[in-house]
C-alpha positions as CSV (number, residue, x, y, z in Angstrom):
1,M,86.9,-10.2,-114.9
2,S,89.2,-9.2,-117.8
3,I,90.4,-5.6,-117.9
4,E,90.1,-5.5,-121.7
5,K,86.3,-6.1,-121.5
6,D,85.4,-3.3,-119.1
7,P,88.2,-1.5,-117.3
8,V,86.0,0.4,-114.9
9,K,84.3,-2.8,-113.7
10,Y,87.6,-4.5,-113.4
11,Y,89.0,-1.7,-111.2
12,Q,85.8,-1.6,-109.1
13,S,86.1,-5.4,-108.6
14,R,89.8,-4.9,-107.5
15,I,88.7,-2.2,-105.0
16,K,86.2,-4.6,-103.5
17,E,88.8,-7.4,-103.2
18,L,91.3,-4.9,-101.6
19,E,88.7,-3.5,-99.2
20,A,88.0,-7.1,-98.0
21,V,91.8,-7.6,-97.5
22,L,92.0,-4.3,-95.6
23,T,89.1,-5.3,-93.3
24,D,91.0,-8.5,-92.4
25,L,94.3,-6.6,-91.8
26,N,92.5,-4.0,-89.5
27,N,91.0,-7.0,-87.6
28,V,94.5,-8.4,-87.2
29,K,95.7,-5.0,-86.0
30,T,93.1,-4.9,-83.3
31,R,94.0,-8.5,-82.1
32,I,97.7,-7.7,-82.0
33,A,97.0,-4.5,-80.0
34,W,95.1,-6.5,-77.3
35,L,97.8,-9.3,-77.3
36,R,100.5,-6.7,-76.8
37,F,98.6,-5.2,-73.9
38,A,98.1,-8.7,-72.4
39,A,101.8,-9.6,-72.9
40,I,103.1,-6.5,-71.2
41,V,100.6,-6.9,-68.3
42,A,101.6,-10.6,-68.0
43,A,105.3,-9.7,-67.9
44,F,105.0,-7.4,-64.9
45,L,102.3,-9.4,-63.1
46,S,104.2,-12.7,-63.4
47,C,107.4,-11.0,-62.2
48,Y,105.5,-9.6,-59.2
49,L,103.8,-12.9,-58.3
50,L,106.9,-15.1,-58.8
51,W,109.3,-12.7,-57.0
52,S,108.7,-14.5,-53.7
53,S,109.4,-17.9,-55.3
54,G,112.8,-16.8,-56.6
55,I,114.4,-13.9,-58.4
56,L,115.6,-16.1,-61.2
57,L,112.2,-17.5,-61.9
58,A,110.6,-14.0,-61.8
59,I,113.2,-12.7,-64.2
60,V,112.8,-15.6,-66.6
61,S,109.1,-15.1,-66.7
62,F,109.4,-11.4,-67.3
63,V,111.9,-12.0,-70.1
64,L,109.7,-14.5,-71.8
65,F,106.5,-12.3,-71.8
66,F,108.5,-9.2,-72.7
67,G,110.1,-11.1,-75.6
68,L,106.5,-12.0,-76.7
69,F,105.6,-8.3,-76.5
70,L,108.6,-7.4,-78.7
71,R,107.6,-10.1,-81.2
72,L,104.1,-8.7,-81.4
73,I,105.5,-5.2,-82.0
74,I,107.4,-6.6,-85.0
75,L,104.2,-8.4,-86.3
76,D,102.3,-5.1,-85.8
77,S,104.8,-3.2,-87.8
78,R,104.6,-5.7,-90.7
79,N,100.8,-5.6,-90.5
80,K,100.8,-1.8,-90.7
81,A,103.0,-1.9,-93.8
82,K,100.5,-4.3,-95.4
83,I,97.6,-1.9,-94.5
84,E,99.5,1.1,-96.0
85,N,100.2,-1.0,-99.1
86,T,96.6,-2.0,-99.5
87,N,95.4,1.6,-99.1
88,T,97.9,2.6,-101.8
89,L,96.5,-0.1,-104.2
90,I,92.9,1.1,-103.5
91,H,94.0,4.6,-104.3
92,I,95.7,3.5,-107.6
93,N,92.5,1.7,-108.7
94,N,90.3,4.7,-107.8
95,E,92.7,6.8,-109.9
96,E,92.4,4.4,-112.8
97,I,88.6,4.7,-112.7
98,K,88.9,8.5,-112.9
99,I,91.4,8.3,-115.8
100,S,89.1,5.8,-117.6
101,Q,86.3,8.5,-117.3
102,H,88.7,11.2,-118.7
103,D,89.2,12.8,-115.3
104,F,93.0,13.1,-115.2
105,I,93.9,16.8,-115.5
106,H,94.9,16.8,-111.8
107,L,97.9,14.6,-112.7
108,P,101.4,16.0,-113.5
109,G,101.5,17.3,-117.1
110,G,105.3,17.2,-117.6
111,E,105.5,20.8,-118.7
112,S,109.1,21.0,-117.6
113,F,110.0,18.5,-120.4
114,L,108.5,20.6,-123.2
115,P,111.4,22.0,-125.3
116,S,111.1,25.6,-126.5
117,V,111.4,24.4,-130.1
118,H,110.2,21.0,-131.2
119,A,108.8,19.5,-134.4
120,Y,105.5,18.2,-133.0
121,A,105.4,18.4,-129.2
122,S,103.1,21.5,-129.0
123,D,100.9,20.6,-132.0
124,L,100.2,17.1,-130.6
125,D,99.7,18.2,-127.0
126,I,102.5,15.9,-125.8
127,F,102.8,17.8,-122.5
128,G,100.6,20.1,-120.4
129,R,96.9,20.0,-119.4
130,A,94.9,17.1,-120.9
131,S,98.1,16.0,-122.7
132,I,99.3,12.5,-123.9
133,Y,101.9,12.5,-121.1
134,Q,99.3,13.3,-118.5
135,Y,97.0,10.6,-119.7
136,I,99.5,7.7,-120.0
137,N,102.1,8.4,-117.4
138,R,102.2,5.9,-114.5
139,T,105.9,6.5,-113.5
140,N,106.8,7.7,-110.0
141,S,110.5,8.3,-110.2
142,E,112.2,11.4,-111.7
143,Q,114.1,9.0,-113.9
144,G,110.9,7.3,-115.1
145,N,109.3,10.7,-115.8
146,K,112.3,11.8,-117.9
147,L,112.5,8.5,-119.8
148,L,108.8,8.6,-120.8
149,A,109.2,12.2,-121.9
150,D,112.3,11.3,-124.0
151,W,110.3,8.5,-125.7
152,L,107.5,10.9,-126.6
153,L,110.0,13.5,-127.9
154,Q,112.3,11.2,-129.9
155,P,110.9,9.0,-132.6
156,A,112.0,5.3,-132.1
157,G,113.3,2.9,-134.8
158,E,111.2,0.0,-136.1
159,N,113.0,-2.6,-134.0
160,E,112.6,-0.5,-130.8
161,I,108.9,0.1,-131.4
162,T,108.4,-3.7,-131.9
163,A,110.2,-4.4,-128.7
164,R,108.2,-1.9,-126.7
165,Q,104.9,-3.3,-128.2
166,E,106.0,-6.8,-127.1
167,A,106.7,-5.5,-123.6
168,V,103.3,-3.8,-123.4
169,K,101.6,-7.0,-124.6
170,E,103.3,-9.0,-121.9
171,L,102.6,-6.6,-119.1
172,S,99.0,-5.9,-120.2
173,A,98.0,-9.3,-118.7
174,K,99.6,-8.5,-115.4
175,T,97.5,-5.7,-114.0
176,S,97.9,-6.7,-110.3
177,W,101.6,-7.1,-110.7
178,R,101.9,-3.7,-112.4
179,Q,99.9,-2.0,-109.7
180,Q,102.0,-3.5,-106.9
181,L,105.1,-2.2,-108.6
182,Q,103.4,1.2,-108.9
183,A,102.5,1.0,-105.2
184,Y,106.1,0.4,-104.2
185,G,107.2,3.4,-106.3
186,T,104.7,5.8,-104.7
187,K,106.0,5.1,-101.2
188,D,109.1,7.3,-101.5
189,K,109.7,8.5,-105.0
190,I,113.2,7.9,-106.4
191,K,114.9,11.1,-107.4
192,I,117.9,11.8,-109.7
193,A,119.7,13.4,-106.7
194,T,119.2,10.1,-104.8
195,Q,120.8,8.2,-107.6
196,Q,123.8,10.5,-107.5
197,K,124.1,10.2,-103.7
198,I,124.1,6.4,-104.0
199,N,126.8,6.4,-106.7
200,D,128.9,8.7,-104.5
201,W,128.4,6.5,-101.5
202,I,129.4,3.4,-103.5
203,Q,132.6,5.1,-104.6
204,E,133.6,6.2,-101.1
205,E,136.5,4.4,-99.4
206,N,135.4,1.5,-97.2
207,H,136.5,2.2,-93.7
208,F,135.0,-0.8,-91.9
209,L,134.2,-3.9,-93.9
210,D,137.1,-6.2,-94.7
211,K,139.3,-4.3,-92.3
212,G,141.1,-6.8,-90.1
213,S,141.6,-4.4,-87.1
214,W,137.9,-3.3,-87.2
215,N,136.6,-6.9,-87.3
216,V,138.6,-7.6,-84.1
217,I,137.8,-4.3,-82.3
218,R,134.0,-4.6,-82.9
219,F,133.9,-7.9,-81.1
220,V,136.7,-7.5,-78.5
221,L,135.7,-4.1,-77.1
222,P,132.2,-5.1,-76.0
223,V,133.4,-8.4,-74.5
224,I,136.1,-6.5,-72.5
225,I,133.7,-3.8,-71.1
226,L,131.2,-6.5,-70.1
227,I,133.9,-8.5,-68.3
228,I,135.0,-5.3,-66.5
229,L,131.4,-4.5,-65.6
230,G,131.1,-8.0,-64.1
231,F,134.2,-7.6,-62.1
232,Y,132.9,-4.3,-60.8
233,I,129.5,-5.8,-59.8
234,A,131.3,-8.7,-58.1
235,G,133.5,-6.3,-56.2
236,I,136.8,-7.5,-57.7
237,I,137.7,-4.0,-59.0
238,P,137.0,-0.7,-57.1
239,G,134.7,2.0,-58.5
240,P,137.4,4.5,-59.4
241,I,139.2,2.0,-61.6
242,F,135.9,0.9,-63.2
243,F,134.8,4.4,-64.0
244,G,138.2,5.3,-65.3
245,I,138.2,2.4,-67.7
246,A,134.6,3.2,-68.7
247,F,135.6,6.7,-69.5
248,I,138.5,5.4,-71.8
249,F,136.0,3.2,-73.6
250,F,133.7,6.2,-73.9
251,L,136.4,8.1,-75.7
252,I,137.1,5.1,-78.0
253,A,133.4,4.8,-78.8
254,G,133.3,8.6,-79.6
255,A,136.3,8.3,-82.0
256,I,134.5,5.4,-83.8
257,S,131.2,7.3,-83.9
258,K,133.1,10.3,-85.4
259,K,133.9,8.1,-88.5
260,I,130.5,6.5,-88.7
261,M,128.1,9.5,-88.2
262,P,128.9,11.3,-91.6
263,I,128.3,8.1,-93.5
264,Y,125.1,7.4,-91.4
265,D,123.8,11.0,-92.0
266,N,124.3,10.7,-95.7
267,L,122.5,7.3,-95.9
268,N,119.8,8.3,-93.5
269,K,118.7,11.0,-95.9
270,I,118.1,8.5,-98.7
271,A,117.2,5.4,-96.7
272,A,113.5,5.5,-97.5
273,Q,114.2,5.9,-101.2
274,I,116.7,3.0,-101.1
275,E,114.0,0.9,-99.5
276,T,111.6,1.8,-102.4
277,L,114.3,0.8,-104.9
278,S,115.0,-2.4,-103.0
279,D,111.3,-3.4,-102.9
280,S,110.8,-2.6,-106.6
281,A,113.8,-4.6,-107.6
282,A,112.8,-7.5,-105.5
283,W,109.3,-7.4,-106.9
284,I,110.7,-7.5,-110.5
């Protein structure tokens, strides 16, 4: 069904399609849950039953079933993301039905963009309750909100208007694609502050990558501590020496973490929005 002929029927049709997809995903979720339960039970049960046949065989069996359990966790996580995305798409289509029926005054009106003095913004109801901005805005980021507001406040030239009309014409036939892009944007909305934090992070000095000493340390230290642990388990080195070396490695790890944690803390605060940006860019 074409959206141009009857938008409401088109959105209703999309909702039915998405609800069918959602039912399938929920069925997959249930099957994965049972498989995870079976895998973890099989891991411990096989280990118990095979222990008398040999420790190595029991350990191998446990590792295989536990590996299957971890794999199912990953699949479940991906399936949950699909369920969340499908629910978002259903919500978007329900919102479009409301807007088509002139029920949109619950949406942001963009009042913060209204200048105190403007040639036509107030007379034409550009912003505010039941405004043009409230009716046509589908942006999710602060940057997108501001850009749309600027377009409404600043008359464009003839060439720019033509270019925008061509863009609208191209995208008008890609409703599903537009909605998916919108769904990515609603996950964790991009803010102007996030953009600044990303720019600041990019300009920071690189303490780790392309550093010869760090590339050596990150591989050598784990190998050394594992070898020393093996020597301790085998009885080659006594406990006091092992624990002394382990303490030295603990201090080294603490010194490295002291450099890493500030960077990690800054990125962790914007990680979700970076993921939104990444998904949106990949979709485009």
